[in-house]
C-alpha positions as CSV (number, residue, x, y, z in Angstrom):
1,M,-12.5,-16.5,6.3
2,N,-14.7,-16.4,3.4
3,T,-14.1,-12.8,2.1
4,Q,-13.8,-11.1,-1.3
5,V,-10.5,-10.0,-2.2
6,V,-10.3,-6.7,-4.5
7,N,-8.5,-5.9,-7.2
8,E,-6.2,-2.9,-6.0
9,T,-5.7,-1.6,-9.4
10,Q,-9.4,-0.3,-9.4
11,P,-10.6,-0.6,-5.8
12,P,-14.3,0.6,-5.1
13,I,-12.9,3.4,-3.1
14,R,-9.9,5.2,-3.1
15,L,-7.7,7.0,-0.3
16,T,-5.9,10.0,-0.9
17,A,-2.2,10.5,0.6
18,G,-3.8,12.9,3.1
19,A,-6.0,10.2,4.4
20,V,-3.5,7.5,3.8
21,A,-1.2,9.5,6.5
22,E,-3.8,9.9,9.0
23,I,-5.0,6.4,8.9
24,K,-1.6,5.1,9.5
25,R,-1.0,7.1,12.3
26,L,-4.6,5.9,13.8
27,L,-3.7,2.4,13.1
28,A,-0.3,2.9,15.0
29,E,-2.1,3.9,18.2
30,Q,-4.5,0.8,17.9
31,E,-3.5,-2.3,20.3
32,D,-5.0,-5.0,18.0
33,A,-2.7,-5.7,15.1
34,H,-5.8,-7.3,13.2
35,R,-7.5,-4.3,13.1
36,C,-9.1,-3.0,9.6
37,L,-10.5,0.2,8.5
38,R,-14.5,-0.4,7.8
39,V,-16.0,1.8,5.4
40,G,-19.9,1.9,5.1
41,V,-23.0,3.6,5.6
42,K,-25.5,3.5,8.5
43,G,-29.1,4.7,8.5
44,G,-29.2,8.4,9.9
45,G,-28.0,11.9,9.6
46,C,-29.9,14.8,8.3
47,S,-29.6,13.4,4.9
48,G,-30.6,10.1,5.6
49,L,-27.5,8.0,5.6
50,T,-24.5,8.6,7.9
51,Y,-20.7,7.4,6.5
52,V,-19.0,5.0,8.7
53,L,-15.5,5.1,8.9
54,E,-14.0,3.2,12.0
55,F,-11.4,0.2,12.9
56,D,-13.3,-3.2,13.2
57,Q,-12.5,-6.8,12.8
58,Q,-12.6,-8.3,9.5
59,K,-16.1,-10.3,9.1
60,P,-16.7,-13.4,7.0
61,D,-19.2,-11.6,4.5
62,D,-16.9,-8.6,4.3
63,M,-15.1,-7.5,1.0
64,Y,-11.3,-7.3,1.6
65,L,-8.6,-4.8,-0.1
66,V,-5.8,-3.2,0.8
67,Q,-4.5,0.3,0.0
68,E,-1.1,1.6,0.7
69,G,-0.7,-1.1,3.5
70,I,-4.3,-0.4,5.2
71,P,-6.4,-3.2,5.2
72,I,-9.9,-1.9,4.4
73,V,-13.2,-3.8,4.8
74,I,-16.6,-3.3,3.3
75,Q,-20.0,-4.8,3.3
76,P,-20.6,-5.3,-0.4
77,M,-24.1,-3.9,0.0
78,H,-22.8,-1.0,0.9
79,L,-21.3,-0.5,-2.5
80,L,-24.3,0.5,-3.7
81,Y,-23.9,3.5,-2.3
82,L,-20.1,3.8,-1.8
83,Y,-18.5,3.1,-5.4
84,G,-16.4,5.3,-6.8
85,M,-15.9,7.4,-3.5
86,T,-12.5,9.2,-2.6
87,I,-11.6,9.5,1.2
88,D,-9.8,12.9,1.9
89,F,-8.1,14.2,5.2
90,E,-8.2,17.9,5.5
91,T,-6.0,19.6,8.0
92,G,-7.1,23.4,7.1
93,L,-8.3,26.1,9.4
94,N,-11.6,25.8,8.2
95,A,-12.0,22.0,8.2
96,R,-10.0,19.3,9.8
97,G,-11.1,15.8,9.3
98,F,-12.1,12.9,6.8
99,V,-13.7,14.0,4.0
100,F,-16.0,12.2,1.5
101,H,-16.4,13.0,-2.1
102,N,-18.9,10.4,-3.0
103,P,-20.5,10.6,-6.9
104,N,-23.6,8.6,-5.8
105,A,-24.8,11.3,-3.4
106,K,-27.4,13.4,-4.8
107,T,-27.9,15.7,-1.7
108,T,-25.7,16.0,1.4
109,C,-25.5,18.0,4.5
110,G,-23.8,21.0,5.5
111,C,-20.9,19.2,7.7
112,G,-20.9,16.4,5.0
113,T,-21.2,13.5,6.9
114,S,-24.9,12.6,5.9
115,F,-26.1,12.1,1.9
116,S,-29.0,10.7,0.4
117,T,-28.8,8.8,-3.0
């Protein structure tokens, strides 16, 4: 596969310890051992773009990196919107789930799943 491997010391996105733990738990439930975590964006949501965070197969033009043993794939064109982002996982009473801290987002929706630049 013709992929671009990213330097792990300065990855384009970062996962917190909480996100790593939850992703590893979810990966352990996957039947396909060749699954990667896909991080990206798609049009939609109340602010214009919605985050994509799902398990998927690696595609030929994907950027590939590994953080804490987690294989991550990103479409290079999505880095315009995601570079420098941190993904966290919160388990509090008011919010439970993945949280995106994106320095590129100019506005976000109330639930934090969509943004605009």
